[in-house]
C-alpha positions in Angstrom: -12.9 5.9 -38.2 -9.5 5.2 -39.6 -7.1 3.3 -37.3 -3.8 4.7 -36.3 -0.6 2.9 -35.5 0.8 2.7 -31.9 3.3 5.4 -32.8 0.6 7.9 -33.9 -1.3 10.1 -31.5 -4.9 9.5 -30.9 -7.0 12.1 -32.9 -9.1 14.1 -30.4 -12.0 16.5 -31.2 -13.6 18.8 -28.6 -17.4 19.3 -28.8 -18.6 22.3 -26.9 -16.5 25.3 -26.5 -17.8 26.9 -23.4 -16.1 27.9 -20.1 -15.4 24.4 -18.8 -13.7 23.4 -22.0 -11.6 26.5 -22.2 -10.6 26.9 -18.5 -10.6 23.3 -17.3 -10.3 20.7 -20.0 -7.8 22.3 -22.4 -5.3 23.1 -19.6 -5.7 19.6 -18.2 -5.2 17.9 -21.6 -2.4 20.1 -22.8 0.4 18.0 -21.4 -1.0 14.9 -23.1 -1.2 16.7 -26.4 2.3 18.2 -25.9 3.8 14.8 -25.3 2.3 13.4 -28.5 -0.1 11.0 -26.9 -3.2 12.8 -28.3 -3.5 15.4 -31.1 -6.3 18.0 -31.0 -7.9 17.9 -34.4 -10.5 20.6 -34.0 -13.1 22.2 -31.8 -16.9 22.1 -32.6 -19.4 24.6 -31.2 -20.1 28.3 -31.0 -17.4 30.7 -29.8 -18.7 33.4 -27.5 -15.4 35.2 -27.2 -12.1 35.0 -29.0 -10.3 32.1 -30.7 -9.9 28.7 -29.2 -6.3 28.5 -28.1 -4.1 25.7 -26.8 -0.6 26.5 -25.5 -0.7 29.7 -27.5 -1.7 28.0 -30.8 -5.0 28.7 -32.5 -7.2 25.6 -32.8 -9.3 25.0 -35.9 -13.0 25.3 -35.0 -16.3 24.5 -36.7 -19.8 25.8 -35.8 -21.4 22.4 -36.1 -20.9 18.6 -36.4 -22.0 18.9 -40.1 -19.3 21.4 -40.8 -16.7 19.2 -39.1 -17.7 16.1 -41.1 -14.3 15.6 -42.7 -12.4 15.9 -39.4 -14.9 13.5 -37.6 -14.4 10.8 -40.2 -10.8 10.4 -39.0 -11.2 11.2 -35.3 -11.0 8.5 -32.7 -11.9 10.2 -29.4 -14.3 13.1 -28.6 -14.5 15.2 -25.4 -18.0 16.5 -25.0 -19.1 19.4 -22.7 -22.5 20.8 -23.6 -25.9 21.8 -22.0 -27.2 18.6 -20.6 -30.2 18.3 -23.0 -27.8 18.1 -25.9 -25.7 15.2 -24.7 -27.8 12.2 -25.9 -28.2 13.4 -29.5 -24.7 14.6 -29.8 -23.0 11.5 -28.4 -25.3 9.3 -30.6 -24.0 11.2 -33.7 -20.4 10.8 -32.6 -20.9 7.1 -32.1 -22.2 6.9 -35.7 -18.8 8.2 -36.8 -17.1 5.4 -34.9 -15.7 7.7 -32.2 -15.3 6.9 -28.5 -16.6 9.6 -26.2 -15.3 11.2 -23.0 -18.1 13.4 -21.7 -18.8 15.6 -18.7 -21.6 14.6 -16.3 -24.5 14.0 -16.2 -24.7 11.1 -18.5 -27.9 12.4 -20.0 -31.1 14.1 -18.6 -33.1 11.0 -18.0 -32.7 7.3 -17.3 -34.5 6.4 -20.5 -32.0 8.4 -22.6 -29.1 7.0 -20.6 -30.2 3.4 -21.1 -30.9 3.8 -24.8 -27.5 5.5 -25.3 -25.6 2.9 -23.4 -27.2 0.2 -25.4 -26.5 1.9 -28.7 -22.8 2.4 -27.8 -22.6 -1.3 -27.0 -24.3 -2.3 -30.3 -21.7 -0.1 -32.2 -18.8 -1.4 -30.1 -18.0 2.2 -28.9 -17.0 3.3 -25.5 -18.7 6.1 -23.5 -16.9 7.4 -20.4 -18.3 10.0 -18.1 -15.7 12.3 -16.4 -17.1 12.1 -12.9 -14.0 13.7 -11.4 -14.4 12.8 -7.7 -13.9 9.2 -8.6 -10.3 10.2 -9.1 -10.0 12.2 -5.9 -7.4 11.4 -3.2 -9.8 12.8 -0.5 -12.8 10.7 -1.6 -10.4 7.7 -2.0 -9.4 8.1 1.6 -13.0 8.5 2.7 -14.0 5.2 1.1 -10.9 3.3 2.2 -11.4 4.2 5.8 -15.1 3.0 6.0 -14.2 -0.5 7.2 -12.3 1.0 10.2 -15.5 2.5 11.7 -17.6 -0.7 11.5 -21.2 -0.8 10.5 -22.3 2.5 9.1 -25.6 3.9 10.3 -25.8 7.4 8.9 -24.3 9.8 6.4 -24.7 13.5 6.1 -23.7 15.3 2.8 -23.8 19.0 2.0 -22.8 20.7 -1.3 -23.4 24.4 -1.8 -22.2 27.1 -4.0 -23.1 30.8 -4.1 -25.0 32.2 -7.1 -26.8 35.5 -6.8 -28.7 35.5 -10.1 -30.1 32.2 -11.3 -31.8 33.4 -14.5 -30.1 33.8 -17.8 -28.2 30.4 -17.8 -29.3 27.2 -19.4 -28.6 25.6 -16.0 -31.6 27.4 -14.8 -33.9 25.7 -17.3 -35.7 22.4 -16.9 -35.8 21.8 -20.7 -32.0 22.1 -20.8 -31.5 19.6 -18.1 -30.8 22.1 -15.3 -31.6 21.7 -11.6 -29.4 21.3 -8.6 -30.0 17.6 -8.2 -29.0 16.8 -11.8 -26.2 19.3 -12.0 -24.5 20.0 -8.6 -25.8 16.8 -7.0 -24.5 14.3 -9.5 -21.0 14.2 -7.9 -22.3 13.5 -4.4 -24.9 11.0 -5.4 -22.2 9.2 -7.4 -20.0 9.0 -4.3 -22.9 7.7 -2.2 -23.8 5.0 -4.7 -20.1 4.0 -5.0 -19.7 3.7 -1.3 -23.0 2.1 -0.2 -24.5 0.6 -3.3 -27.5 1.4 -5.5 -30.7 2.6 -4.0 -34.1 3.8 -5.2 -35.4 4.3 -1.7 -36.2 8.0 -1.5 -37.7 8.5 1.9 -38.3 12.2 1.5 -37.2 14.9 -0.9 -38.0 18.6 -1.1 -37.1 20.4 -4.3 -37.2 24.1 -3.7 -37.2 27.3 -5.9 -36.2 30.0 -3.4 -36.2 33.2 -5.4 -39.6 34.2 -6.8 -38.4 37.4 -8.5 -35.8 35.6 -10.7 -36.4 34.0 -14.1 -35.8 30.2 -13.8 -37.9 27.0 -13.5 -35.8 24.4 -11.8 -34.9 23.7 -8.1 -32.0 25.7 -6.7 -32.1 23.8 -3.4 -32.8 20.2 -2.5 -33.1 18.4 0.9 -33.1 14.6 0.3 -33.4 11.6 2.6 -32.3 8.3 1.2 -31.9 4.7 2.6 -29.1 2.7 1.1 -28.5 -1.1 1.5 -27.9 -2.3 5.0 -30.2 0.4 6.3 -27.6 3.2 5.8 -29.5 6.5 6.2 -28.3 9.4 4.2 -29.3 13.0 4.4 -28.3 15.1 1.4 -28.4 18.9 1.2 -27.7 20.6 -2.2 -28.0 24.3 -2.9 -26.9 27.0 -5.4 -28.2 29.6 -2.9 -25.5 29.1 -0.3 -23.4 31.9 1.2 -20.2 30.3 -0.2 -18.8 27.0 -1.5 -19.2 24.1 0.9 -18.3 20.5 0.4 -19.0 18.2 3.3 -19.4 14.5 3.8 -19.7 12.8 7.2 -20.0 9.0 7.7 -21.0 7.7 11.2 -20.2 4.1 12.1 -20.4 2.0 15.3 -16.7 2.5 16.0 -16.2 6.1 14.8 -16.8 8.8 12.3 -15.1 10.0 9.1 -15.5 13.6 8.0 -14.6 15.3 4.7 -14.7 19.0 5.0 -13.4 20.8 1.9 -9.8 19.9 1.5 -9.4 17.7 4.6 -10.5 14.2 5.5 -10.4 13.1 9.2 -11.0 9.7 10.8 -12.1 9.6 14.4 -12.3 6.4 16.4 -14.0 5.8 19.7 -11.4 5.3 22.5 -12.1 5.5 26.2 -15.6 6.7 25.4 -14.3 9.6 23.3 -13.8 10.3 19.6 -10.1 10.6 19.0 -8.4 11.6 15.8 -6.8 8.5 14.3 -5.9 9.5 10.7 -5.9 12.6 8.5 -5.6 13.4 4.8 -5.3 16.8 3.2 -5.3 17.6 -0.5 -6.2 20.7 -2.5 -7.7 19.3 -5.6 -8.8 21.7 -8.3 -11.2 20.7 -11.0 -8.3 21.0 -13.5 -6.1 18.7 -11.4 -8.8 16.1 -11.0 -9.5 16.2 -14.7 -5.8 15.6 -15.5 -5.7 12.7 -13.1 -8.8 11.2 -14.7 -7.4 11.6 -18.2 -4.1 10.0 -17.2 -6.0 7.1 -15.7 -8.0 6.8 -18.9 -4.8 6.5 -20.9 -3.1 4.1 -18.5 -6.1 1.9 -17.7 -9.2 2.5 -19.8 -10.9 -0.6 -18.2 -10.5 0.9 -14.7 -13.9 0.3 -12.9 -14.3 4.0 -12.4 -15.0 4.3 -16.1 -17.7 1.6 -15.9 -20.9 3.2 -17.4 -23.0 1.0 -15.1 -22.0 3.4 -12.3 -23.5 6.3 -14.2 -26.7 4.3 -15.0 -27.1 3.7 -11.3 -26.7 7.4 -10.6 -29.2 8.3 -13.3 -31.7 5.8 -11.9 -31.4 7.4 -8.5 -31.8 10.9 -9.9 -34.9 9.8 -11.8 -36.3 8.4 -8.6 -35.6 11.6 -6.7 -37.5 13.6 -9.3 -40.5 11.2 -9.6 -40.9 9.6 -6.2 -44.2 9.9 -4.4 -42.2 11.1 -1.5 -40.8 14.1 -3.4 -42.4 17.5 -2.9 -41.8 20.4 -5.2 -42.0 23.8 -3.7 -42.3 26.5 -6.3 -41.2 29.4 -4.1 -39.8 29.2 -0.6 -42.6 29.2 1.9 -45.3 28.4 -0.6 -45.8 24.6 -0.7 -48.8 24.9 -3.1 -46.8 26.5 -5.9 -45.2 23.6 -7.8 -42.4 24.4 -10.2 -43.5 21.7 -12.7 -47.0 21.1 -14.2 
């Protein structure tokens, strides 16, 4: 990688040209490119529809890393958004070019891959940063900041659901591609739990469920998970792609009150005169694009911000690995049939 002067924009490449790159990342990064902070050198990946465009301008694209070799030799930063099973090998190759990496979650598909990749980046003096966007959320910031006001926390209840009618046909529905609701949808909520209450590998109970026997997929679409965090904090986590709509819910119960995040609103209730009374409230509509832009601005302003610490993602990967492998985890192949396991 060739160094640039302080007056030159950082040379950015985009690896993975799917829906998230097109509809979320490029609109979020456009102001930074327009202001001259970054310059978009090229995109790498297959194009399923049309050209890759940024602010009305066509972006040069290459089908593979091999084809983009000349561009990568001068690039300094890569944004990576790919099927999960392609992360480890792709990021490894980018590090070999001397490029720092901004990547979408999850870090990788296993704790072994994650640990090896983190160690390799350290050896090569390269930085990997995972764009776990709720770390930059005003709502989750309020949720965490208010915890001391409710005293000792005893219980947490988390729900995250989306509505998908047909699971088959997507790489997210395949175990060998790193799909599954715990790894995919659950990463954000597990990350927030670990950040607020510390690392745990105490999986008290987990049910990983495939609920639609007539569809072509081989990973869990629903998960019910019970965890115990340090200081005996009990957490119940419900994740599902088979919901009737989008739901984002996080409730923390303490000895002096309760904090509740429900979609765009966060409310703090404290016990007063034997009743729970509303004490504080925060409301914010935070689109994925908005959170991405905030994350990118933070990366530029303060790259050593602890929210970019890869140890956070290693902790989440350890927990996900434990959920999938714990003796207390039960795999249910089809809803109502506990004898039909989804994995060999």
